[in-house]
C-alpha positions as a Markdown table, in Angstrom:
| # | Residue | x | y | z |
|---|---|---|---|---|
| 1 | Met | 11.2 | -2.1 | -14.7 |
| 2 | Leu | 8.8 | -3.3 | -12.0 |
| 3 | Val | 10.4 | -5.3 | -9.2 |
| 4 | Ser | 9.3 | -7.6 | -6.4 |
| 5 | Ala | 8.8 | -5.9 | -3.1 |
| 6 | Lys | 11.0 | -8.5 | -1.3 |
| 7 | Glu | 14.4 | -6.8 | -1.4 |
| 8 | Met | 13.1 | -3.3 | -0.7 |
| 9 | Leu | 11.2 | -4.6 | 2.4 |
| 10 | Asn | 14.0 | -6.7 | 3.7 |
| 11 | Lys | 16.3 | -3.7 | 3.5 |
| 12 | Ala | 13.7 | -1.5 | 5.2 |
| 13 | Arg | 13.2 | -4.0 | 8.1 |
| 14 | Glu | 17.0 | -4.2 | 8.6 |
| 15 | Gly | 17.4 | -0.5 | 8.3 |
| 16 | Lys | 14.5 | 0.3 | 10.7 |
| 17 | Tyr | 12.5 | 2.3 | 8.2 |
| 18 | Ala | 9.3 | 1.6 | 6.1 |
| 19 | Val | 8.5 | 1.7 | 2.4 |
| 20 | Gly | 5.2 | 3.4 | 1.6 |
| 21 | Gln | 2.5 | 1.7 | -0.4 |
| 22 | Phe | 0.5 | 4.5 | -2.1 |
| 23 | Asn | -2.7 | 3.4 | -3.8 |
| 24 | Ile | -3.2 | 4.6 | -7.3 |
| 25 | Asn | -6.6 | 5.5 | -8.8 |
| 26 | Asn | -5.7 | 7.0 | -12.2 |
| 27 | Leu | -2.8 | 8.4 | -14.3 |
| 28 | Glu | -2.5 | 11.6 | -12.1 |
| 29 | Trp | -2.1 | 9.5 | -9.0 |
| 30 | Thr | 0.5 | 7.2 | -10.6 |
| 31 | Lys | 2.6 | 10.0 | -12.2 |
| 32 | Ala | 2.6 | 12.0 | -9.0 |
| 33 | Ile | 3.7 | 9.1 | -6.8 |
| 34 | Leu | 6.4 | 7.9 | -9.2 |
| 35 | Leu | 7.9 | 11.4 | -9.7 |
| 36 | Thr | 7.9 | 12.0 | -5.9 |
| 37 | Ala | 9.7 | 8.7 | -5.3 |
| 38 | Gln | 12.3 | 9.6 | -7.9 |
| 39 | Glu | 12.8 | 13.1 | -6.5 |
| 40 | Asn | 13.3 | 11.7 | -3.0 |
| 41 | Asn | 15.3 | 8.7 | -4.1 |
| 42 | Ser | 12.9 | 6.4 | -2.4 |
| 43 | Pro | 11.7 | 2.9 | -3.2 |
| 44 | Val | 7.9 | 2.8 | -3.6 |
| 45 | Ile | 5.0 | 0.4 | -3.8 |
| 46 | Leu | 2.0 | 1.3 | -6.0 |
| 47 | Gly | -1.1 | -0.3 | -4.5 |
| 48 | Val | -4.2 | -1.2 | -6.6 |
| 49 | Ser | -7.4 | -2.3 | -5.1 |
| 50 | Glu | -9.7 | -4.6 | -7.1 |
| 51 | Gly | -12.2 | -1.8 | -7.4 |
| 52 | Ala | -9.6 | 0.7 | -8.6 |
| 53 | Gly | -8.2 | -1.8 | -11.1 |
| 54 | Lys | -11.6 | -2.2 | -12.6 |
| 55 | Tyr | -12.1 | 1.5 | -12.6 |
| 56 | Met | -8.9 | 2.1 | -14.5 |
| 57 | Gly | -9.9 | -0.4 | -17.3 |
| 58 | Gly | -8.5 | -3.6 | -16.0 |
| 59 | Tyr | -5.2 | -5.0 | -14.7 |
| 60 | Thr | -3.5 | -5.2 | -18.1 |
| 61 | Thr | -4.3 | -1.5 | -18.6 |
| 62 | Val | -2.8 | -0.6 | -15.2 |
| 63 | Val | 0.4 | -2.6 | -15.9 |
| 64 | Gly | 0.8 | -0.9 | -19.3 |
| 65 | Met | 0.3 | 2.6 | -17.8 |
| 66 | Val | 2.8 | 2.0 | -15.0 |
| 67 | Asn | 5.4 | 0.5 | -17.2 |
| 68 | Gly | 5.0 | 3.3 | -19.7 |
| 69 | Leu | 5.3 | 6.0 | -17.1 |
| 70 | Ile | 8.4 | 4.3 | -15.6 |
| 71 | Lys | 10.1 | 4.4 | -19.0 |
| 72 | Glu | 9.0 | 7.8 | -20.2 |
| 73 | Leu | 9.7 | 9.6 | -16.8 |
| 74 | Asn | 13.0 | 7.8 | -16.5 |
| 75 | Ile | 12.1 | 6.4 | -13.1 |
| 76 | Thr | 15.2 | 4.5 | -11.7 |
| 77 | Val | 14.1 | 3.9 | -8.1 |
| 78 | Pro | 12.7 | 0.5 | -7.2 |
| 79 | Val | 9.0 | 0.3 | -8.0 |
| 80 | Ser | 6.7 | -2.5 | -7.1 |
| 81 | Leu | 3.1 | -2.9 | -8.5 |
| 82 | His | 0.9 | -4.6 | -5.9 |
| 83 | Ile | -2.7 | -5.6 | -5.6 |
| 84 | Asp | -4.3 | -4.5 | -2.3 |
| 85 | His | -6.6 | -6.8 | -0.4 |
| 86 | Gly | -6.8 | -9.2 | -3.4 |
| 87 | Ser | -9.2 | -12.0 | -3.4 |
| 88 | Tyr | -7.9 | -15.4 | -4.5 |
| 89 | Glu | -9.3 | -14.9 | -8.0 |
| 90 | Gly | -8.0 | -11.3 | -8.1 |
| 91 | Ala | -4.5 | -12.4 | -7.0 |
| 92 | Leu | -4.4 | -14.9 | -9.9 |
| 93 | Lys | -5.5 | -12.3 | -12.4 |
| 94 | Val | -2.8 | -9.7 | -11.4 |
| 95 | Ile | -0.1 | -12.4 | -11.5 |
| 96 | Glu | -1.2 | -13.1 | -15.1 |
| 97 | Ala | -1.4 | -9.4 | -16.0 |
| 98 | Gly | 2.2 | -8.7 | -14.9 |
| 99 | Phe | 2.0 | -7.2 | -11.4 |
| 100 | Ser | 5.3 | -7.7 | -9.5 |
| 101 | Ser | 3.7 | -8.1 | -6.1 |
| 102 | Val | 0.4 | -9.5 | -4.8 |
| 103 | Met | -1.6 | -9.5 | -1.6 |
| 104 | Phe | -4.0 | -12.3 | -1.0 |
| 105 | Asp | -6.3 | -11.4 | 1.9 |
| 106 | Gly | -7.6 | -14.6 | 3.3 |
| 107 | Ser | -8.3 | -13.1 | 6.8 |
| 108 | His | -12.0 | -13.6 | 6.4 |
| 109 | Tyr | -11.5 | -17.4 | 6.0 |
| 110 | Ser | -10.8 | -19.9 | 8.7 |
| 111 | Ile | -7.1 | -20.0 | 9.5 |
| 112 | Glu | -7.0 | -23.5 | 7.8 |
| 113 | Glu | -8.4 | -22.1 | 4.5 |
| 114 | Asn | -6.3 | -19.0 | 4.8 |
| 115 | Ile | -3.2 | -21.2 | 5.0 |
| 116 | Glu | -4.3 | -23.4 | 2.1 |
| 117 | Lys | -5.1 | -20.6 | -0.3 |
| 118 | Thr | -2.0 | -18.5 | 0.7 |
| 119 | Lys | 0.2 | -21.5 | 0.2 |
| 120 | Glu | -1.2 | -21.9 | -3.4 |
| 121 | Ile | -0.7 | -18.2 | -4.2 |
| 122 | Ile | 2.9 | -18.4 | -2.9 |
| 123 | Arg | 3.5 | -21.4 | -5.1 |
| 124 | Ile | 2.3 | -19.7 | -8.3 |
| 125 | Ala | 3.8 | -16.3 | -7.5 |
| 126 | Ser | 7.3 | -17.7 | -6.6 |
| 127 | Glu | 7.6 | -19.3 | -10.0 |
| 128 | Lys | 7.5 | -15.7 | -11.5 |
| 129 | Gly | 9.6 | -14.0 | -8.8 |
| 130 | Ile | 6.5 | -12.1 | -7.4 |
| 131 | Ser | 6.4 | -11.1 | -3.8 |
| 132 | Val | 3.4 | -12.1 | -1.6 |
| 133 | Glu | 1.6 | -10.4 | 1.2 |
| 134 | Ala | -0.9 | -12.3 | 3.4 |
| 135 | Glu | -3.2 | -11.1 | 6.2 |
| 136 | Val | -4.2 | -12.4 | 9.6 |
| 137 | Gly | -6.8 | -10.7 | 11.8 |
| 138 | Ser | -9.0 | -8.1 | 10.1 |
| 139 | Ile | -8.2 | -4.4 | 9.4 |
| 140 | Gly | -11.0 | -2.2 | 10.7 |
| 141 | Gly | -13.1 | 0.1 | 8.5 |
| 142 | Glu | -14.2 | -0.3 | 4.9 |
| 143 | Glu | -12.1 | -1.2 | 1.8 |
| 144 | Asp | -13.8 | -1.7 | -1.5 |
| 145 | Gly | -17.0 | -2.7 | 0.2 |
| 146 | Val | -15.3 | -5.2 | 2.6 |
| 147 | Val | -15.9 | -4.1 | 6.2 |
| 148 | Gly | -13.5 | -5.2 | 8.9 |
| 149 | Ala | -14.2 | -5.1 | 12.6 |
| 150 | Gly | -10.6 | -4.5 | 13.4 |
| 151 | Glu | -9.8 | -7.9 | 14.9 |
| 152 | Ile | -6.4 | -8.2 | 16.7 |
| 153 | Ala | -4.4 | -10.9 | 15.0 |
| 154 | Asp | -3.5 | -14.1 | 16.9 |
| 155 | Pro | 0.4 | -14.4 | 17.0 |
| 156 | Ala | 0.1 | -18.2 | 16.7 |
| 157 | Glu | -1.9 | -17.8 | 13.5 |
| 158 | Cys | 0.6 | -15.2 | 12.2 |
| 159 | Lys | 3.4 | -17.7 | 12.8 |
| 160 | Gln | 1.6 | -20.3 | 10.8 |
| 161 | Ile | 1.2 | -18.0 | 7.9 |
| 162 | Ala | 4.7 | -16.6 | 8.1 |
| 163 | Glu | 6.2 | -20.1 | 8.0 |
| 164 | Leu | 4.6 | -20.6 | 4.6 |
| 165 | Gly | 7.2 | -18.3 | 3.1 |
| 166 | Val | 5.3 | -15.1 | 2.7 |
| 167 | Thr | 7.3 | -12.0 | 1.8 |
| 168 | Met | 5.3 | -9.8 | 4.1 |
| 169 | Leu | 2.5 | -10.1 | 6.6 |
| 170 | Ala | -0.4 | -7.8 | 7.4 |
| 171 | Ala | -1.7 | -8.3 | 10.9 |
| 172 | Gly | -4.5 | -6.5 | 12.6 |
| 173 | Ile | -3.4 | -4.4 | 15.6 |
| 174 | Gly | -6.2 | -2.0 | 15.9 |
| 175 | Asn | -5.6 | -0.1 | 12.7 |
| 176 | Ile | -8.4 | 0.8 | 10.3 |
| 177 | His | -9.0 | 1.9 | 6.8 |
| 178 | Gly | -10.2 | 5.5 | 6.2 |
| 179 | Lys | -10.4 | 8.3 | 8.7 |
| 180 | Tyr | -9.7 | 7.3 | 12.4 |
| 181 | Pro | -12.6 | 8.2 | 14.7 |
| 182 | Ala | -12.1 | 10.5 | 17.7 |
| 183 | Asn | -12.5 | 7.6 | 20.1 |
| 184 | Trp | -9.9 | 5.4 | 18.4 |
| 185 | Lys | -7.8 | 3.6 | 21.1 |
| 186 | Gly | -4.6 | 3.6 | 19.1 |
| 187 | Leu | -2.4 | 0.8 | 17.8 |
| 188 | Asp | -2.0 | -2.3 | 20.1 |
| 189 | Phe | 1.8 | -2.4 | 20.5 |
| 190 | Thr | 1.7 | -5.3 | 22.9 |
| 191 | Ala | 0.0 | -7.3 | 20.1 |
| 192 | Leu | 2.5 | -6.1 | 17.6 |
| 193 | Ala | 5.5 | -7.1 | 19.7 |
| 194 | Ala | 4.0 | -10.5 | 20.2 |
| 195 | Ile | 3.4 | -10.9 | 16.5 |
| 196 | Lys | 7.0 | -9.8 | 15.8 |
| 197 | Asp | 8.3 | -12.4 | 18.3 |
| 198 | Ala | 6.2 | -15.1 | 16.6 |
| 199 | Thr | 7.1 | -14.3 | 13.0 |
| 200 | Gly | 10.8 | -13.4 | 13.3 |
| 201 | Asp | 12.3 | -11.6 | 10.3 |
| 202 | Val | 9.2 | -11.4 | 8.1 |
| 203 | Pro | 8.5 | -7.7 | 7.3 |
| 204 | Leu | 5.2 | -6.6 | 8.8 |
| 205 | Val | 2.6 | -4.4 | 7.1 |
| 206 | Leu | 0.6 | -1.6 | 8.6 |
| 207 | His | -2.6 | -1.0 | 6.7 |
| 208 | Gly | -4.7 | 2.2 | 7.3 |
| 209 | Gly | -1.7 | 4.5 | 7.5 |
| 210 | Thr | -3.8 | 7.7 | 7.1 |
| 211 | Gly | -4.1 | 9.6 | 10.3 |
| 212 | Ile | -1.9 | 7.5 | 12.6 |
| 213 | Pro | 0.2 | 9.9 | 14.8 |
| 214 | Ala | 3.9 | 10.1 | 13.9 |
| 215 | Asp | 5.1 | 8.7 | 17.2 |
| 216 | Met | 2.9 | 5.6 | 16.7 |
| 217 | Ile | 4.3 | 5.2 | 13.2 |
| 218 | Gln | 7.9 | 5.3 | 14.5 |
| 219 | Lys | 7.2 | 2.8 | 17.3 |
| 220 | Ala | 5.5 | 0.5 | 14.8 |
| 221 | Ile | 8.6 | 0.6 | 12.5 |
| 222 | Ser | 10.8 | -0.2 | 15.5 |
| 223 | Leu | 8.7 | -3.3 | 16.1 |
| 224 | Gly | 9.1 | -4.7 | 12.6 |
| 225 | Val | 6.7 | -2.8 | 10.4 |
| 226 | Ala | 8.5 | -2.3 | 7.0 |
| 227 | Lys | 5.5 | -1.4 | 4.8 |
| 228 | Ile | 2.9 | 1.2 | 5.5 |
| 229 | Asn | -0.2 | 1.7 | 3.3 |
| 230 | Val | -1.6 | 5.2 | 2.5 |
| 231 | Asn | -4.6 | 5.9 | 0.3 |
| 232 | Thr | -7.3 | 8.0 | 2.1 |
| 233 | Glu | -4.8 | 10.8 | 2.9 |
| 234 | Cys | -3.9 | 11.3 | -0.8 |
| 235 | Gln | -7.6 | 11.2 | -1.8 |
| 236 | Leu | -8.5 | 13.9 | 0.8 |
| 237 | Ala | -5.5 | 16.1 | -0.3 |
| 238 | Phe | -6.5 | 15.8 | -3.9 |
| 239 | Ala | -10.2 | 16.6 | -3.2 |
| 240 | Glu | -9.3 | 19.6 | -1.0 |
| 241 | Ala | -7.0 | 21.1 | -3.6 |
| 242 | Thr | -9.4 | 20.6 | -6.5 |
| 243 | Arg | -12.3 | 22.1 | -4.4 |
| 244 | Lys | -10.2 | 25.2 | -3.7 |
| 245 | Tyr | -9.4 | 25.6 | -7.4 |
| 246 | Ile | -13.0 | 25.5 | -8.4 |
| 247 | Glu | -14.4 | 27.5 | -5.6 |
| 248 | Ala | -11.8 | 30.3 | -6.4 |
| 249 | Gly | -13.3 | 30.3 | -9.9 |
| 250 | Lys | -9.9 | 29.3 | -11.5 |
| 251 | Asp | -11.8 | 26.9 | -13.9 |
| 252 | Leu | -13.6 | 30.0 | -15.3 |
| 253 | Glu | -10.4 | 31.9 | -16.1 |
| 254 | Gly | -9.1 | 31.5 | -19.6 |
| 255 | Lys | -8.7 | 27.8 | -20.2 |
| 256 | Gly | -8.7 | 26.9 | -16.6 |
| 257 | Phe | -11.3 | 24.3 | -17.4 |
| 258 | Asp | -8.7 | 22.2 | -19.3 |
| 259 | Pro | -8.3 | 19.0 | -17.3 |
| 260 | Arg | -4.6 | 19.4 | -17.2 |
| 261 | Lys | -5.0 | 22.6 | -15.3 |
| 262 | Leu | -8.1 | 21.5 | -13.4 |
| 263 | Leu | -6.3 | 18.5 | -12.0 |
| 264 | Gly | -3.0 | 20.3 | -11.5 |
| 265 | Pro | -3.5 | 21.4 | -7.9 |
| 266 | Gly | -4.7 | 18.0 | -6.8 |
| 267 | Phe | -1.6 | 16.4 | -8.5 |
| 268 | Glu | 0.7 | 18.7 | -6.5 |
| 269 | Ala | -1.2 | 18.0 | -3.3 |
| 270 | Ile | -0.6 | 14.2 | -3.8 |
| 271 | Lys | 3.1 | 14.9 | -4.4 |
| 272 | Ala | 3.3 | 16.9 | -1.2 |
| 273 | Thr | 1.5 | 14.2 | 0.8 |
| 274 | Val | 3.6 | 11.4 | -0.5 |
| 275 | Lys | 6.8 | 13.3 | 0.2 |
| 276 | Glu | 5.7 | 14.0 | 3.8 |
| 277 | Lys | 5.0 | 10.3 | 4.3 |
| 278 | Met | 8.3 | 9.2 | 2.8 |
| 279 | Glu | 10.1 | 11.5 | 5.2 |
| 280 | Leu | 8.1 | 10.2 | 8.1 |
| 281 | Phe | 8.6 | 6.5 | 7.1 |
| 282 | Gly | 12.4 | 7.1 | 6.7 |
| 283 | Ser | 12.6 | 5.9 | 3.1 |
| 284 | Val | 14.1 | 9.0 | 1.6 |
| 285 | Asn | 17.5 | 8.3 | -0.1 |
| 286 | Lys | 17.1 | 4.5 | 0.6 |
| 287 | Ala | 16.6 | 3.5 | -3.1 |
């Protein structure tokens, strides 16, 4: 059964570890992540961007697939299904479809409009026991066509959003989506500490978890980050494993062209990547 992310993130914040949000793009992604979470006794958040939701046939389809896999695979660890960088309209749609968690990204609005819209999403979601993530400051890079400059969040604005009663807060601290460039300056821990001081016990979210050095991940967790998002790293691992399989001519051997065989190496690569992240984040045996 899908659960709100609230309890798992509060436990993570108190226990000084983080829960991974791993974005799903199809059945292989979802199955690999769920099995890895179960094998490692780790809570997990399945992230769905609006673009991926559309690609998979719609939010109702995604909910049906995830619920079906949880039942058929006997998944007993806490699983939350969460929209990633949801628009106001997108957030309302996933609430209706049966997601157990929602992100409304109002960071591109004025702080006044961000507050107004976030407050309304919280009101609607709380009636159904759904957790809510909000964002202040922009995350750098590109996500579903939305390009962020990587604006550092204002702690005062973070405090205003946190006081609305959000479950978790994403705040820009120099992190970006996708691959980090060679000249990346790293995470701004001075800003993160100020945001932590301003928001108190609200679990913080680190977007753009792909490629951040392990020591920075650990320091971010020590400063209140309880949820870390990973997507690009799984995509790269899947692509590399699939490429090797085809370049080795495995698809030409026997029935190697069968999609269940063709996608197998990528599936295993995702599992290995997710396990590595769960160990780094400290969520193993925390279910």
